[in-house]
C-alpha positions as CSV (number, residue, x, y, z in Angstrom):
1,M,-0.2,0.1,0.2
2,K,1.3,3.7,-1.0
3,T,2.1,5.7,2.1
4,V,-0.5,8.6,2.0
5,T,0.5,11.8,5.2
6,R,-0.7,15.1,5.1
7,F,-0.9,17.9,7.2
8,A,-4.0,19.8,8.2
9,P,-3.5,22.9,9.3
10,S,-6.6,25.0,10.8
11,P,-5.9,28.4,9.2
12,T,-7.3,30.4,12.4
13,G,-3.4,31.8,12.9
14,N,0.3,31.8,11.5
15,L,2.2,28.9,11.1
16,H,3.7,27.9,14.5
17,I,7.0,26.3,15.0
18,G,6.0,23.0,16.1
19,S,3.1,22.6,12.9
20,A,5.7,23.7,10.7
21,R,7.9,21.0,12.2
22,T,4.5,18.8,12.2
23,A,4.8,19.9,8.2
24,L,8.1,18.6,7.5
25,F,7.9,14.9,9.6
26,N,4.9,14.5,7.5
27,W,6.6,15.4,4.1
28,L,10.5,13.6,5.0
29,F,8.2,10.2,5.7
30,A,6.1,10.6,2.5
31,K,9.2,11.1,0.8
32,N,11.1,8.8,2.2
33,T,8.5,5.7,1.6
34,K,7.8,7.2,-2.0
35,G,4.3,8.1,-0.9
36,K,2.6,11.3,-1.1
37,F,2.1,14.0,1.2
38,L,-1.3,15.7,1.3
39,L,-2.4,19.4,2.6
40,R,-6.0,19.6,3.9
41,I,-6.8,23.2,5.4
42,E,-9.8,23.0,8.3
43,D,-11.2,25.6,7.6
44,T,-14.8,24.5,9.2
45,D,-14.3,27.1,12.0
46,K,-15.9,29.9,10.2
47,A,-15.7,32.7,13.2
48,R,-12.1,31.9,13.9
49,S,-10.7,30.8,9.9
50,T,-9.2,33.6,7.6
51,K,-8.0,34.0,4.7
52,E,-5.0,35.7,5.5
53,S,-4.2,32.5,7.8
54,I,-4.2,30.3,4.6
55,N,-2.2,32.4,3.0
56,K,0.1,32.2,5.5
57,I,-0.1,28.4,5.8
58,L,0.6,28.5,2.2
59,D,3.9,30.9,2.3
60,G,5.4,29.2,5.0
61,L,5.3,26.1,3.4
62,K,6.6,27.3,-0.1
63,W,9.1,29.4,2.1
64,L,10.3,25.9,3.2
65,N,10.3,23.7,0.3
66,L,7.6,21.8,1.2
67,K,5.7,20.9,-2.0
68,W,2.3,19.1,-1.3
69,D,0.9,16.5,-3.8
70,G,-2.1,17.4,-5.4
71,E,-5.0,19.9,-5.2
72,I,-5.4,21.7,-1.7
73,V,-8.0,19.5,0.2
74,Y,-10.6,22.7,2.0
75,Q,-12.5,20.6,4.8
76,S,-15.6,23.2,4.5
77,K,-16.4,21.8,0.9
78,S,-16.7,18.6,2.3
79,Q,-19.6,19.6,5.0
80,K,-22.1,17.2,3.0
81,R,-20.6,13.9,2.6
82,H,-19.5,15.0,6.9
83,K,-23.6,15.4,7.5
84,E,-23.8,12.0,5.5
85,I,-21.9,10.4,7.6
86,A,-23.3,11.5,10.7
87,E,-27.1,10.0,9.4
88,K,-25.8,6.8,8.1
89,L,-24.2,6.1,11.5
90,L,-27.8,7.4,13.2
91,A,-29.7,5.2,10.7
92,K,-27.7,2.3,12.0
93,G,-28.5,3.2,15.8
94,L,-24.3,4.1,16.3
95,A,-25.3,7.2,16.8
96,Y,-28.6,9.3,18.5
97,K,-30.1,12.3,18.9
98,C,-29.7,14.5,22.5
99,F,-32.0,16.9,23.2
100,C,-30.1,17.9,26.1
101,S,-31.0,21.8,27.5
102,E,-27.9,23.8,28.6
103,E,-29.6,23.7,32.5
104,D,-28.9,20.1,31.2
105,L,-25.1,20.1,30.6
106,N,-24.8,22.7,33.9
107,K,-25.7,20.7,36.4
108,M,-23.4,17.4,34.7
109,R,-20.4,20.0,34.8
110,E,-21.7,20.4,38.6
111,E,-21.8,17.3,40.0
112,A,-18.1,16.3,38.1
113,K,-17.2,19.4,40.3
114,I,-18.3,17.9,42.7
115,L,-16.9,14.8,41.9
116,K,-13.7,16.7,41.3
117,K,-13.8,14.6,38.0
118,P,-13.7,16.2,34.2
119,F,-16.3,16.9,32.8
120,R,-18.0,14.0,30.2
121,Y,-21.6,13.9,28.8
122,N,-23.1,10.8,30.9
123,G,-25.1,9.0,28.0
124,M,-28.9,11.0,29.4
125,W,-30.1,10.3,26.1
126,R,-28.4,7.4,24.4
127,E,-31.6,4.9,25.0
128,K,-34.7,7.6,25.3
129,N,-37.0,7.5,22.4
130,S,-36.6,10.8,19.9
131,K,-40.6,11.0,21.2
132,D,-39.8,12.1,24.1
133,A,-38.1,14.8,23.4
134,P,-39.0,18.5,24.1
135,Q,-40.1,20.8,21.0
136,N,-38.0,24.1,21.9
137,I,-34.6,21.6,21.6
138,K,-32.7,21.0,18.1
139,P,-30.7,18.3,19.2
140,V,-27.1,17.5,18.2
141,I,-26.3,13.9,17.0
142,R,-23.9,11.6,19.8
143,I,-22.0,8.5,18.6
144,K,-22.4,5.9,20.8
145,S,-18.5,5.2,22.2
146,P,-18.0,2.1,24.1
147,I,-19.2,1.7,27.6
148,K,-16.9,-1.2,28.5
149,G,-13.2,-2.1,28.2
150,E,-10.6,-0.6,26.6
151,T,-8.9,1.2,23.7
152,V,-5.6,0.5,22.5
153,I,-3.6,2.4,20.4
154,E,-0.4,1.1,18.9
155,D,1.6,4.1,17.9
156,I,5.1,4.0,16.0
157,I,6.6,7.0,18.4
158,Q,4.2,6.6,21.8
159,G,4.1,3.1,21.5
160,T,1.0,0.9,23.5
161,I,-1.2,3.2,24.7
162,R,-4.2,1.8,26.8
163,V,-7.3,3.4,27.6
164,S,-10.7,2.6,29.5
165,N,-13.6,3.8,27.5
166,E,-14.7,4.5,30.4
167,E,-13.2,7.9,29.6
168,I,-14.7,8.2,26.5
169,D,-17.7,9.6,26.5
170,D,-20.8,9.6,23.9
171,F,-19.3,12.6,22.0
172,I,-20.8,15.4,19.7
173,I,-20.1,14.7,15.8
174,L,-22.9,16.8,14.4
175,R,-24.4,20.5,15.9
176,S,-27.8,21.7,16.5
177,D,-27.6,23.6,13.7
178,G,-26.6,20.8,11.3
179,T,-23.0,21.6,10.9
180,P,-20.2,18.2,11.5
181,T,-17.6,18.8,14.6
182,Y,-13.8,19.3,14.0
183,M,-13.9,15.3,15.4
184,L,-16.3,13.8,12.4
185,S,-14.7,15.8,10.1
186,V,-11.4,14.7,10.0
187,V,-12.3,10.8,10.6
188,V,-14.2,11.2,6.6
189,D,-11.3,13.4,5.6
190,D,-8.7,10.9,6.1
191,Y,-11.0,8.1,5.2
192,D,-11.4,9.8,1.5
193,M,-8.1,10.6,1.4
194,N,-7.0,7.6,1.7
195,V,-4.3,8.7,4.6
196,T,-2.1,5.7,5.4
197,H,-0.5,7.4,8.7
198,I,-1.5,10.5,10.9
199,V,1.5,12.3,11.7
200,R,0.8,15.0,14.4
201,G,1.2,16.5,17.7
202,H,0.9,14.8,21.2
203,D,-2.0,16.9,21.9
204,H,-3.9,14.8,19.4
205,L,-3.8,12.0,21.3
206,T,-7.4,12.4,22.9
207,N,-8.6,13.2,19.9
208,T,-7.2,9.7,18.2
209,F,-8.8,7.6,21.0
210,R,-12.2,9.1,20.4
211,Q,-11.5,8.9,16.4
212,N,-11.4,5.6,16.8
213,V,-14.6,5.2,17.7
214,I,-15.9,6.7,14.6
215,Y,-13.6,4.1,12.8
216,E,-15.1,1.5,14.8
217,A,-18.5,2.3,14.2
218,M,-18.3,2.3,10.3
219,K,-15.9,-0.4,9.4
220,W,-13.1,1.4,8.1
221,N,-9.8,0.7,8.3
222,K,-7.9,2.7,10.9
223,P,-4.9,5.1,9.8
224,T,-1.2,4.0,11.5
225,T,-0.6,6.9,14.2
226,A,2.8,8.5,15.5
227,H,2.1,11.5,17.8
228,I,5.3,14.0,18.0
229,P,5.8,15.0,21.6
230,L,5.7,18.7,21.4
231,I,8.4,21.6,21.2
232,H,9.2,23.2,25.0
233,G,11.3,26.0,25.3
234,S,15.6,25.6,27.1
235,D,13.9,25.7,30.4
236,G,11.6,22.7,29.9
237,S,8.4,25.2,30.1
238,K,5.9,25.6,27.2
239,M,7.9,27.1,24.1
240,S,6.6,30.7,24.3
241,K,7.6,34.2,22.7
242,R,10.2,34.9,25.6
243,H,12.2,31.5,23.9
244,G,12.0,32.4,20.9
245,A,10.5,33.3,17.3
246,I,6.9,31.6,17.6
247,D,5.6,32.3,14.2
248,L,7.4,30.8,11.2
249,E,6.8,34.7,9.7
250,E,9.4,36.0,12.4
251,Y,11.8,33.5,11.4
252,K,12.1,34.7,7.9
253,I,12.2,38.3,8.9
254,K,14.9,37.5,11.6
255,G,16.5,36.2,9.0
256,I,16.7,32.9,9.4
257,L,17.4,30.6,6.0
258,P,14.8,28.2,5.1
259,D,17.3,25.3,4.6
260,A,18.9,26.3,7.9
261,L,15.5,26.5,9.9
262,I,14.6,22.8,8.3
263,N,17.8,21.1,9.6
264,Y,16.6,22.6,13.1
265,M,13.1,21.4,13.1
266,L,14.6,18.1,11.6
267,R,16.3,17.7,14.8
268,L,13.7,18.3,17.6
269,G,13.1,15.3,18.5
270,W,14.3,13.4,15.8
271,S,18.4,12.4,15.5
272,H,21.2,10.2,13.2
273,G,24.0,9.7,15.3
274,D,25.8,13.2,16.3
275,D,25.2,14.8,12.9
276,E,24.2,18.5,13.5
277,I,23.8,18.9,9.5
278,I,21.8,16.6,7.6
279,S,21.5,18.0,3.7
280,L,17.9,17.4,2.4
281,E,19.2,14.3,0.3
282,N,20.0,12.4,3.2
283,A,17.4,13.6,6.0
284,I,15.0,11.9,3.2
285,K,17.0,8.8,2.9
286,W,17.9,8.5,7.2
287,F,14.4,10.1,8.5
288,R,12.3,7.3,10.3
289,L,9.7,7.7,12.6
290,E,10.9,5.4,15.5
291,K,13.8,7.5,15.3
292,I,11.3,10.5,17.0
293,G,11.9,10.5,20.5
294,K,9.1,10.4,23.1
295,S,10.7,13.2,25.3
296,P,9.5,17.1,24.5
297,A,12.0,18.6,22.4
298,K,13.9,21.6,24.2
299,F,14.3,24.7,21.8
300,D,17.8,26.4,21.6
301,N,18.1,29.5,19.4
302,E,21.5,29.6,19.4
303,K,22.0,26.4,18.6
304,L,19.3,27.6,15.7
305,I,21.0,30.1,15.2
306,S,24.8,28.5,14.7
307,V,23.3,26.4,12.1
308,N,21.9,29.2,10.7
309,S,25.3,30.6,10.5
310,H,26.9,27.2,8.8
311,Y,24.0,27.9,5.8
312,I,25.0,31.5,5.1
313,K,28.8,29.9,4.7
314,E,27.5,27.9,2.0
315,L,25.7,30.1,0.0
316,N,26.9,31.5,-3.2
317,N,27.7,35.1,-4.0
318,D,24.6,35.3,-6.4
319,E,21.8,33.8,-3.9
320,I,23.3,36.8,-1.0
321,I,23.7,39.7,-4.0
322,K,20.1,38.6,-4.9
323,F,18.8,39.0,-1.3
324,L,20.5,42.2,-0.8
325,K,19.0,43.6,-3.1
326,S,15.5,43.2,-1.9
327,Y,16.6,43.9,1.6
328,Y,18.5,47.1,-0.1
329,A,15.7,48.6,-2.2
330,S,13.0,48.2,0.7
331,K,14.7,49.2,3.6
332,Y,17.3,51.7,2.6
333,K,16.0,52.3,-1.5
334,I,19.3,51.7,-2.5
335,K,19.9,49.9,-6.0
336,I,23.0,47.6,-6.2
337,D,25.1,48.8,-9.4
338,E,28.0,46.9,-10.9
339,I,30.7,48.5,-8.6
340,S,29.0,47.3,-5.8
341,I,28.3,44.0,-7.0
342,K,31.7,43.6,-7.6
343,R,33.1,44.8,-4.2
344,L,30.6,42.6,-2.8
345,N,32.0,39.7,-4.7
346,L,35.4,40.4,-3.2
347,G,34.3,40.7,0.3
348,L,31.2,38.6,0.9
349,N,33.5,35.3,2.0
350,D,34.9,37.0,5.1
351,I,31.4,38.6,6.1
352,K,29.7,35.1,5.2
353,S,31.8,33.8,8.4
354,R,31.3,36.5,10.7
355,S,27.2,36.8,10.2
356,R,24.6,34.9,11.9
357,D,21.4,35.6,10.3
358,M,20.8,37.4,6.7
359,N,20.0,40.4,8.6
360,Q,23.0,41.3,10.3
361,L,24.7,39.8,6.9
362,A,23.0,42.6,4.4
363,E,24.0,45.4,7.6
364,M,27.8,44.4,7.6
365,S,27.7,44.4,3.8
366,L,26.4,47.6,4.0
367,F,29.2,49.7,3.2
368,Y,30.1,48.4,0.0
369,C,26.6,49.7,-1.8
370,S,26.2,52.6,-0.1
371,K,25.9,55.9,-0.9
372,F,27.4,59.0,0.9
373,P,26.3,60.0,3.5
374,L,27.5,56.6,4.6
375,S,25.2,55.5,7.3
376,T,26.7,54.5,10.2
377,S,26.3,52.8,13.5
378,R,25.9,54.4,17.1
379,K,28.7,52.9,18.2
380,A,30.7,53.7,15.5
381,Q,29.9,57.4,15.6
382,K,31.4,57.4,18.6
383,Y,35.0,57.2,17.2
384,I,34.4,59.4,14.0
385,N,33.2,62.2,16.6
386,K,36.1,61.9,18.5
387,V,38.7,61.8,15.4
388,D,42.2,64.0,15.2
389,K,41.6,65.1,11.3
390,T,45.5,66.1,11.2
391,I,46.5,62.4,11.3
392,F,44.0,61.6,8.9
393,K,44.7,64.3,6.9
394,D,48.2,62.8,6.4
395,L,47.0,59.6,6.1
396,I,45.7,60.0,2.8
397,V,48.5,61.4,1.7
398,V,50.8,58.4,2.8
399,L,48.1,56.2,0.7
400,E,48.4,58.4,-2.1
401,N,52.1,56.9,-3.0
402,I,50.8,53.8,-3.6
403,E,47.6,54.6,-5.3
404,N,48.3,52.4,-8.6
405,D,49.3,49.7,-6.8
406,F,46.5,50.1,-3.5
407,K,46.7,46.3,-2.7
408,K,46.4,44.9,1.7
409,Q,49.9,44.4,1.6
410,K,51.3,47.8,0.7
411,I,48.8,49.7,2.8
412,E,49.7,47.4,5.4
413,E,53.2,48.1,5.3
414,I,52.9,52.2,4.9
415,M,50.6,52.2,7.6
416,S,52.4,50.6,9.9
417,K,55.9,52.9,9.0
418,F,53.4,56.3,9.3
419,L,52.3,54.9,12.6
420,T,55.6,54.8,13.6
421,E,56.8,57.8,12.0
422,K,53.6,59.0,14.1
423,G,54.1,56.9,17.7
424,L,51.5,55.8,17.6
425,K,50.2,51.6,17.2
426,L,47.6,50.3,15.1
427,S,45.2,49.7,17.8
428,D,45.2,53.6,18.6
429,I,43.6,54.5,14.9
430,I,42.4,51.3,13.6
431,Q,38.6,51.6,15.4
432,Y,38.3,55.0,13.7
433,I,39.0,54.6,10.3
434,R,36.3,51.2,10.5
435,A,34.2,54.0,11.4
436,M,34.9,56.4,8.6
437,I,34.9,54.1,5.8
438,T,32.7,51.6,6.8
439,G,30.6,52.8,9.5
440,L,31.0,49.9,11.4
441,D,32.2,49.5,15.1
442,V,32.8,45.9,13.7
443,S,33.6,44.5,10.4
444,P,36.1,42.3,8.0
445,R,39.7,42.5,8.0
446,I,40.7,46.4,7.5
447,Y,43.5,46.1,4.6
448,D,41.0,43.6,3.1
449,I,38.4,45.7,2.9
450,M,40.8,49.1,2.1
451,E,41.8,47.2,-0.8
452,I,38.4,46.2,-2.0
453,L,37.2,49.4,-2.0
454,G,40.3,51.5,-3.9
455,F,42.1,54.4,-2.9
456,K,39.2,56.9,-4.6
457,E,36.8,55.8,-2.2
458,I,38.6,55.0,0.8
459,K,40.0,58.8,0.3
460,K,36.6,60.1,-0.5
461,R,35.1,58.2,2.3
462,I,37.6,59.8,5.1
463,K,37.5,63.4,3.7
464,N,34.0,63.0,4.3
465,F,34.1,62.7,7.7
466,I,37.4,65.1,8.0
467,N,35.0,67.6,6.6
468,G,31.9,66.3,7.8
């Protein structure tokens, strides 16, 4: 049988890091088994589902390059089919109409509270005749859950899990307004989509026991399940904003590369020996659901940054320049010209090795593309404000002697001689030079930068601040 997995988000917000990891694991499992990865948007909650959220989910999956097979399935378009199954279960006597009033349900809640037990519907209308129903209440349809024994799930990740059937109540499958509930819709859709494996968060485990009741009632083959442990913060508590970004869009804005995020998410709960950096090709080849751990994965933002740094180093200059064109045009209204591209191609390797994220890389590369006045960091401006203009006027004159052979070795030699004559060390003036020619307080090696920019540009930049 061909493997069919699905990712089924509810479009009620942005794509969360936990949901993105679930999508990744489904995608990898499908690729590893040469199966299908389907996408279903569970948009039946009309009050909370939005077009904006749907677009963000789709954009997030596309950004990660997790391509789904076939057309997107929208759950709301299958409500007629879901209702049809509810009515079949009712006709077979496997479900029943419940005419409980809000007062009846509140009474059950109060009784559960007194007994210090979780609220469960008590089956009040399970054996009653609908002829005895009050006229002023529209009924819901509840499924008849098993009363005795236990339900057992053999989960790929969690192993054998047993639950007493007393804990599974007769849950609603069709609301009083005739709309199907999530619990019913998910089962019908998974069956109709021929889903063979349901890979989802551990928080859905309770749903799985309930949904199995519907599978049993319809005599449908149940998909194999794999419940992934949740992602926690580095301190072991539930993942929140204080542990780092939550939504996928935030990672993109923060300059995290999609390949880096995939690599990091892959290592959240799954591993292959001590390998930290895993190519997508190897991830597909090595991925096994059985290798996912049972314990919650701990999110470590510094590890993500470390992985991101690795992937930045692997980028070729054309990819980076394409990103910089968009970044500079959007943030600074700067258009990268051919001179800037030439400088970037000479200087990017050093900057790549120092960058934690793409935004930092862009800010560190800006001096190769900036036009005057040069954008200057607050810390760098402090050095410029203290500059001894006389020394730098003399430095320009000295550097002019090697204008036609402006190479880093020559620059270093002539500056060393200049500083000795002035009774100075490089450390006495390097931060001033860096601030004047880059606008930064931290930058690549200063002699490399000077060679790449060339004498005329260096002279222009130093004079700009001397005369400013």
